[in-house]
C-alpha positions, 0 to 999 in steps of 0.5 A, spaced: 271 455 662 268 455 655 261 456 657 264 462 661 268 465 655 262 464 650 257 468 655 262 474 655 264 474 648 271 472 650 276 468 645 281 465 650 288 465 648 292 466 654 290 465 661 293 466 668 292 468 675 292 476 677 299 475 680 302 472 674 299 477 670 303 482 674 309 479 673 308 479 666 308 486 666 300 486 665 294 488 670 287 486 670 282 491 668 278 494 673 271 491 673 273 485 670 270 478 672 275 472 673 274 466 669 273 460 674 277 453 673 279 447 677 286 447 679 290 441 681 292 441 688 297 435 690 297 433 698 302 429 701 298 424 705 300 423 713 301 416 717 294 415 721 298 412 727 305 417 727 302 423 724 308 424 719 308 425 712 308 419 708 310 418 701 303 417 698 300 423 695 293 425 693 291 430 688 285 434 689 282 440 685 280 447 688 277 453 684 282 458 681 280 464 678 284 466 672 283 472 667 284 472 659 289 477 656 284 480 653 282 482 660 288 486 661 292 492 660 300 493 659 302 496 666 304 504 665 312 504 664 313 496 664 315 492 658 311 486 658 314 480 657 313 476 650 308 471 651 310 467 644 316 463 644 321 465 639 320 462 632 324 463 626 320 460 620 324 456 615 326 460 608 329 458 602 329 452 597 336 449 598 333 442 600 327 442 595 330 436 592 329 431 598 321 432 598 320 427 592 324 422 595 321 423 602 314 423 599 315 416 596 318 414 603 311 416 606 307 412 600 311 406 601 309 406 608 302 406 606 300 414 606 298 418 601 301 425 601 298 431 598 301 439 599 295 443 600 295 451 602 293 450 610 290 456 613 292 458 620 299 456 623 299 448 622 304 446 617 301 440 616 298 433 619 298 426 619 292 422 619 293 415 621 286 412 620 285 415 613 293 414 612 294 421 609 299 426 610 298 433 608 303 439 608 302 446 607 304 448 600 304 455 602 310 455 605 318 455 602 320 448 600 325 447 606 319 448 611 315 443 607 321 438 608 321 440 616 313 438 616 314 432 612 320 429 616 315 431 622 309 427 619 313 421 617 316 420 624 308 420 626 307 415 620 313 410 623 309 409 629 310 415 634 302 416 635 297 418 640 295 411 642 302 409 644 304 415 647 300 422 650 300 427 645 305 431 648 310 426 649 309 424 641 310 431 639 316 432 643 319 425 640 317 427 633 320 434 633 326 431 636 327 426 630 326 432 626 332 436 628 336 430 628 334 427 621 334 434 618 341 436 621 344 430 618 343 433 611 345 440 613 338 443 614 338 447 621 331 447 624 332 448 631 329 455 630 323 452 630 324 445 634 326 449 640 320 453 642 316 447 639 319 442 644 319 447 649 312 448 649 310 441 649 314 439 654 313 444 660 308 439 663 313 433 664 313 431 657 321 432 656 322 426 659 320 422 653 326 424 650 330 420 655 325 415 656 324 413 649 331 415 646 332 408 643 325 409 639 327 416 637 334 414 634 331 408 630 325 413 627 331 418 626 335 413 622 330 411 618 328 418 615 336 420 615 337 414 611 332 416 605 335 423 606 342 421 605 341 417 600 337 422 596 343 427 597 348 423 595 345 419 589 339 423 587 338 419 581 337 413 585 334 415 591 331 409 595 324 409 598 324 403 603 329 407 608 333 401 609 339 403 604 344 408 604 349 411 609 348 410 616 350 414 622 352 410 628 346 407 632 346 413 637 345 420 637 351 425 636 351 429 643 356 434 641 352 436 635 345 436 638 347 439 644 350 445 640 344 446 636 339 446 642 344 450 647 345 456 641 338 457 640 336 456 647 341 461 650 338 467 645 331 465 647 327 470 652 320 467 651 315 467 657 309 463 658 303 464 663 307 461 668 313 465 667 317 459 666 318 458 658 325 461 658 328 457 664 325 451 662 328 452 655 335 453 657 334 447 662 332 442 657 337 444 652 343 443 658 340 437 661 334 433 659 335 433 651 343 433 652 343 427 657 338 423 652 343 423 647 349 421 651 344 415 653 345 411 647 353 412 647 
């Protein structure tokens, strides 16, 4: 598909089929040529003797025809569905004092932490090979703290080697929500759409499957943040001292945070399912994972 887009001068951003664009309130312009991709097709096997469908499934691929959003126009009189998830950037510097102790904690793990202006939407990254964490210096302190919590979770072992990228991102931002809320920083406006986006292809199951890992990592980071909040002059860097919450997720707190944001969400993806996925996740998958540890 990249070659097709390059030949036509298309910079792909949102891809969907002809009928899906109609459901999103847009129509493919007359004369536009579809992009060809390989789409998975799951087929249930049949028993060779009885001819009945068996439990075994096989995945084949077929050619599918899709169009980029740049090849579409808004339908006359229609209100197109939003393609970007709801996003509430963090503002303010109420928790700026927690950046230093958390940076020291990351350094105690062997990581160098730098704050640099980053172009684009990425708030930062964690490079486990170079042992380096970079945080966007061009955003408010509270947003920097959210990113640093996220990257510290990666540094604590939730990486792309043990887990798929989607699983890892779902897990670390779950950690971020739990740890940040422990010190009164609400990040659900960013976490809900972030996790929903990464989790659409089944990665949300990681919240349940790896609940103990999420809890353990969140506890390490919480310890640092809580110790710095209560005793800023003697903030620890090892992440092993300070107040401890019970070794389980707080079901009521977390489900309320997610449900509140999800209930006000009305985003849509090319599959026309982001909103329902977010709400379903808020009321089931994530909530069940919290209770698994209780």
